[in-house]
N, CA, C and O atoms as a GROMACS GRO file, in nm:
protein
  252
    1MET      N    1  -0.111   2.843   0.348
    1MET     CA    2  -0.055   2.734   0.264
    1MET      C    3  -0.059   2.613   0.350
    1MET      O    4  -0.035   2.620   0.470
    2ALA      N    5  -0.090   2.500   0.290
    2ALA     CA    6  -0.101   2.369   0.356
    2ALA      C    7   0.040   2.322   0.396
    2ALA      O    8   0.137   2.343   0.324
    3LYS      N    9   0.048   2.258   0.511
    3LYS     CA   10   0.176   2.203   0.561
    3LYS      C   11   0.194   2.066   0.491
    3LYS      O   12   0.098   1.998   0.459
    4SER      N   13   0.320   2.031   0.471
    4SER     CA   14   0.344   1.898   0.410
    4SER      C   15   0.328   1.792   0.528
    4SER      O   16   0.350   1.821   0.646
    5TYR      N   17   0.289   1.672   0.488
    5TYR     CA   18   0.277   1.563   0.582
    5TYR      C   19   0.411   1.543   0.658
    5TYR      O   20   0.410   1.519   0.779
    6GLN      N   21   0.520   1.553   0.590
    6GLN     CA   22   0.654   1.534   0.652
    6GLN      C   23   0.676   1.628   0.764
    6GLN      O   24   0.726   1.590   0.870
    7LYS      N   25   0.639   1.752   0.743
    7LYS     CA   26   0.659   1.855   0.849
    7LYS      C   27   0.567   1.824   0.972
    7LYS      O   28   0.606   1.839   1.088
    8LEU      N   29   0.449   1.784   0.940
    8LEU     CA   30   0.351   1.752   1.048
    8LEU      C   31   0.400   1.628   1.127
    8LEU      O   32   0.392   1.622   1.250
    9ARG      N   33   0.452   1.527   1.047
    9ARG     CA   34   0.499   1.407   1.118
    9ARG      C   35   0.617   1.431   1.200
    9ARG      O   36   0.631   1.371   1.307
   10ASP      N   37   0.704   1.517   1.156
   10ASP     CA   38   0.822   1.553   1.231
   10ASP      C   39   0.791   1.612   1.363
   10ASP      O   40   0.869   1.595   1.457
   11LYS      N   41   0.677   1.683   1.377
   11LYS     CA   42   0.634   1.745   1.507
   11LYS      C   43   0.568   1.645   1.596
   11LYS      O   44   0.542   1.677   1.712
   12MET      N   45   0.537   1.523   1.549
   12MET     CA   46   0.472   1.427   1.630
   12MET      C   47   0.572   1.354   1.725
   12MET      O   48   0.689   1.336   1.692
   13SER      N   49   0.523   1.314   1.839
   13SER     CA   50   0.611   1.240   1.925
   13SER      C   51   0.652   1.106   1.865
   13SER      O   52   0.588   1.061   1.770
   14THR      N   53   0.756   1.041   1.916
   14THR     CA   54   0.797   0.915   1.859
   14THR      C   55   0.684   0.812   1.882
   14THR      O   56   0.662   0.727   1.795
   15GLN      N   57   0.618   0.816   1.986
   15GLN     CA   58   0.511   0.720   2.015
   15GLN      C   59   0.398   0.744   1.924
   15GLN      O   60   0.337   0.647   1.878
   16ALA      N   61   0.362   0.867   1.892
   16ALA     CA   62   0.254   0.898   1.798
   16ALA      C   63   0.292   0.851   1.660
   16ALA      O   64   0.208   0.797   1.589
   17GLN      N   65   0.420   0.869   1.618
   17GLN     CA   66   0.466   0.827   1.490
   17GLN      C   67   0.451   0.673   1.482
   17GLN      O   68   0.397   0.622   1.384
   18THR      N   69   0.498   0.602   1.580
   18THR     CA   70   0.487   0.458   1.582
   18THR      C   71   0.344   0.412   1.572
   18THR      O   72   0.310   0.321   1.496
   19THR      N   73   0.261   0.473   1.648
   19THR     CA   74   0.111   0.441   1.642
   19THR      C   75   0.059   0.457   1.503
   19THR      O   76  -0.008   0.369   1.449
   20ALA      N   77   0.090   0.571   1.446
   20ALA     CA   78   0.037   0.610   1.314
   20ALA      C   79   0.091   0.508   1.210
   20ALA      O   80   0.017   0.467   1.120
   21HIS      N   81   0.221   0.468   1.223
   21HIS     CA   82   0.280   0.372   1.132
   21HIS      C   83   0.207   0.237   1.134
   21HIS      O   84   0.175   0.179   1.030
   22LYS      N   85   0.183   0.190   1.259
   22LYS     CA   86   0.113   0.065   1.281
   22LYS      C   87  -0.017   0.060   1.221
   22LYS      O   88  -0.056  -0.040   1.160
   23LYS      N   89  -0.096   0.175   1.239
   23LYS     CA   90  -0.227   0.183   1.185
   23LYS      C   91  -0.227   0.190   1.032
   23LYS      O   92  -0.317   0.136   0.969
   24MET      N   93  -0.124   0.259   0.970
   24MET     CA   94  -0.112   0.259   0.832
   24MET      C   95  -0.086   0.117   0.775
   24MET      O   96  -0.146   0.080   0.674
   25LEU      N   97   0.001   0.039   0.839
   25LEU     CA   98   0.027  -0.089   0.796
   25LEU      C   99  -0.098  -0.180   0.805
   25LEU      O  100  -0.120  -0.263   0.716
   26GLN      N  101  -0.180  -0.164   0.914
   26GLN     CA  102  -0.294  -0.236   0.928
   26GLN      C  103  -0.398  -0.206   0.818
   26GLN      O  104  -0.464  -0.296   0.765
   27MET      N  105  -0.411  -0.075   0.786
   27MET     CA  106  -0.500  -0.036   0.684
   27MET      C  107  -0.459  -0.090   0.542
   27MET      O  108  -0.544  -0.130   0.461
   28LEU      N  109  -0.333  -0.089   0.519
   28LEU     CA  110  -0.282  -0.144   0.394
   28LEU      C  111  -0.305  -0.292   0.377
   28LEU      O  112  -0.327  -0.342   0.266
   29ALA      N  113  -0.301  -0.364   0.491
   29ALA     CA  114  -0.323  -0.504   0.487
   29ALA      C  115  -0.474  -0.538   0.460
   29ALA      O  116  -0.506  -0.646   0.411
   30GLU      N  117  -0.558  -0.448   0.491
   30GLU     CA  118  -0.705  -0.465   0.466
   30GLU      C  119  -0.747  -0.430   0.331
   30GLU      O  120  -0.859  -0.465   0.293
   31ILE      N  121  -0.666  -0.361   0.253
   31ILE     CA  122  -0.705  -0.321   0.112
   31ILE      C  123  -0.688  -0.436   0.024
   31ILE      O  124  -0.582  -0.500   0.025
   32PRO      N  125  -0.792  -0.468  -0.056
   32PRO     CA  126  -0.784  -0.583  -0.153
   32PRO      C  127  -0.669  -0.559  -0.252
   32PRO      O  128  -0.636  -0.447  -0.291
   33LEU      N  129  -0.610  -0.675  -0.289
   33LEU     CA  130  -0.497  -0.668  -0.381
   33LEU      C  131  -0.531  -0.593  -0.512
   33LEU      O  132  -0.448  -0.518  -0.563
   34GLN      N  133  -0.650  -0.614  -0.564
   34GLN     CA  134  -0.689  -0.545  -0.687
   34GLN      C  135  -0.687  -0.402  -0.675
   34GLN      O  136  -0.638  -0.334  -0.766
   35ASP      N  137  -0.739  -0.345  -0.565
   35ASP     CA  138  -0.731  -0.204  -0.538
   35ASP      C  139  -0.591  -0.149  -0.533
   35ASP      O  140  -0.562  -0.044  -0.590
   36LEU      N  141  -0.501  -0.225  -0.460
   36LEU     CA  142  -0.362  -0.176  -0.452
   36LEU      C  143  -0.296  -0.183  -0.589
   36LEU      O  144  -0.217  -0.095  -0.622
   37ARG      N  145  -0.324  -0.280  -0.668
   37ARG     CA  146  -0.260  -0.301  -0.803
   37ARG      C  147  -0.311  -0.185  -0.892
   37ARG      O  148  -0.233  -0.120  -0.962
   38GLN      N  149  -0.434  -0.161  -0.888
   38GLN     CA  150  -0.494  -0.049  -0.969
   38GLN      C  151  -0.440   0.090  -0.929
   38GLN      O  152  -0.413   0.174  -1.014
   39ALA      N  153  -0.425   0.112  -0.796
   39ALA     CA  154  -0.380   0.237  -0.744
   39ALA      C  155  -0.228   0.261  -0.797
   39ALA      O  156  -0.185   0.376  -0.812
   40LYS      N  157  -0.156   0.151  -0.822
   40LYS     CA  158  -0.024   0.168  -0.873
   40LYS      C  159  -0.015   0.159  -1.017
   40LYS      O  160   0.095   0.156  -1.073
   41HIS      N  161  -0.133   0.155  -1.086
   41HIS     CA  162  -0.149   0.152  -1.230
   41HIS      C  163  -0.074   0.033  -1.291
   41HIS      O  164  -0.004   0.044  -1.391
   42LEU      N  165  -0.093  -0.082  -1.225
   42LEU     CA  166  -0.025  -0.203  -1.278
   42LEU      C  167  -0.130  -0.300  -1.338
   42LEU      O  168  -0.238  -0.318  -1.282
   43SER      N  169  -0.098  -0.359  -1.448
   43SER     CA  170  -0.188  -0.459  -1.499
   43SER      C  171  -0.155  -0.589  -1.423
   43SER      O  172  -0.053  -0.601  -1.354
   44GLN      N  173  -0.247  -0.688  -1.441
   44GLN     CA  174  -0.223  -0.818  -1.387
   44GLN      C  175  -0.099  -0.880  -1.434
   44GLN      O  176  -0.025  -0.943  -1.358
   45GLU      N  177  -0.074  -0.863  -1.571
   45GLU     CA  178   0.041  -0.912  -1.632
   45GLU      C  179   0.173  -0.861  -1.572
   45GLU      O  180   0.267  -0.935  -1.544
   46ARG      N  181   0.172  -0.725  -1.554
   46ARG     CA  182   0.291  -0.657  -1.501
   46ARG      C  183   0.323  -0.704  -1.355
   46ARG      O  184   0.437  -0.733  -1.319
   47LEU      N  185   0.213  -0.711  -1.277
   47LEU     CA  186   0.231  -0.759  -1.140
   47LEU      C  187   0.277  -0.902  -1.136
   47LEU      O  188   0.354  -0.940  -1.048
   48ALA      N  189   0.232  -0.978  -1.227
   48ALA     CA  190   0.277  -1.120  -1.238
   48ALA      C  191   0.426  -1.123  -1.270
   48ALA      O  192   0.498  -1.205  -1.212
   49GLU      N  193   0.475  -1.039  -1.358
   49GLU     CA  194   0.616  -1.033  -1.389
   49GLU      C  195   0.700  -0.995  -1.263
   49GLU      O  196   0.803  -1.055  -1.232
   50ILE      N  197   0.649  -0.892  -1.192
   50ILE     CA  198   0.720  -0.847  -1.072
   50ILE      C  199   0.727  -0.960  -0.962
   50ILE      O  200   0.825  -0.972  -0.889
   51LEU      N  201   0.619  -1.040  -0.955
   51LEU     CA  202   0.613  -1.146  -0.857
   51LEU      C  203   0.666  -1.276  -0.905
   51LEU      O  204   0.666  -1.376  -0.833
   52ALA      N  205   0.716  -1.275  -1.034
   52ALA     CA  206   0.771  -1.399  -1.090
   52ALA      C  207   0.666  -1.513  -1.089
   52ALA      O  208   0.693  -1.626  -1.048
   53THR      N  209   0.551  -1.480  -1.134
   53THR     CA  210   0.437  -1.581  -1.145
   53THR      C  211   0.363  -1.554  -1.270
   53THR      O  212   0.403  -1.471  -1.351
   54LYS      N  213   0.252  -1.626  -1.286
   54LYS     CA  214   0.168  -1.610  -1.405
   54LYS      C  215   0.049  -1.513  -1.377
   54LYS      O  216   0.011  -1.490  -1.262
   55GLN      N  217  -0.004  -1.459  -1.484
   55GLN     CA  218  -0.110  -1.365  -1.471
   55GLN      C  219  -0.231  -1.437  -1.410
   55GLN      O  220  -0.304  -1.378  -1.331
   56ALA      N  221  -0.252  -1.561  -1.446
   56ALA     CA  222  -0.363  -1.641  -1.392
   56ALA      C  223  -0.360  -1.653  -1.236
   56ALA      O  224  -0.462  -1.655  -1.168
   57ASN      N  225  -0.236  -1.661  -1.187
   57ASN     CA  226  -0.219  -1.668  -1.036
   57ASN      C  227  -0.258  -1.535  -0.973
   57ASN      O  228  -0.318  -1.533  -0.866
   58VAL      N  229  -0.225  -1.426  -1.036
   58VAL     CA  230  -0.266  -1.289  -0.989
   58VAL      C  231  -0.412  -1.282  -0.986
   58VAL      O  232  -0.470  -1.240  -0.886
   59SER      N  233  -0.476  -1.322  -1.091
   59SER     CA  234  -0.625  -1.324  -1.104
   59SER      C  235  -0.687  -1.402  -0.994
   59SER      O  236  -0.787  -1.356  -0.938
   60ARG      N  237  -0.635  -1.521  -0.959
   60ARG     CA  238  -0.684  -1.607  -0.854
   60ARG      C  239  -0.668  -1.538  -0.716
   60ARG      O  240  -0.757  -1.542  -0.630
   61MET      N  241  -0.554  -1.477  -0.702
   61MET     CA  242  -0.532  -1.402  -0.570
   61MET      C  243  -0.627  -1.285  -0.546
   61MET      O  244  -0.656  -1.251  -0.432
   62GLU      N  245  -0.674  -1.225  -0.653
   62GLU     CA  246  -0.762  -1.110  -0.647
   62GLU      C  247  -0.907  -1.149  -0.619
   62GLU      O  248  -0.989  -1.065  -0.584
   63ARG      N  249  -0.936  -1.270  -0.633
   63ARG     CA  250  -1.075  -1.312  -0.605
   63ARG      C  251  -1.107  -1.327  -0.460
   63ARG      O  252  -1.220  -1.362  -0.425
   0.00000   0.00000   0.00000
């Protein structure tokens, strides 16, 4: 049976956890906004509501 990520992470040293967290944040920062939005199954309209802006602004940010 596969181990959960939480159990594997708990076995990592604090330094390894910190390194993994920093790498995860870096990778997220490099993912285009459109890909993140689609992964969360959000429309541009819904994301605009969350960000208190207009759909056209979300469209511009994704370009």
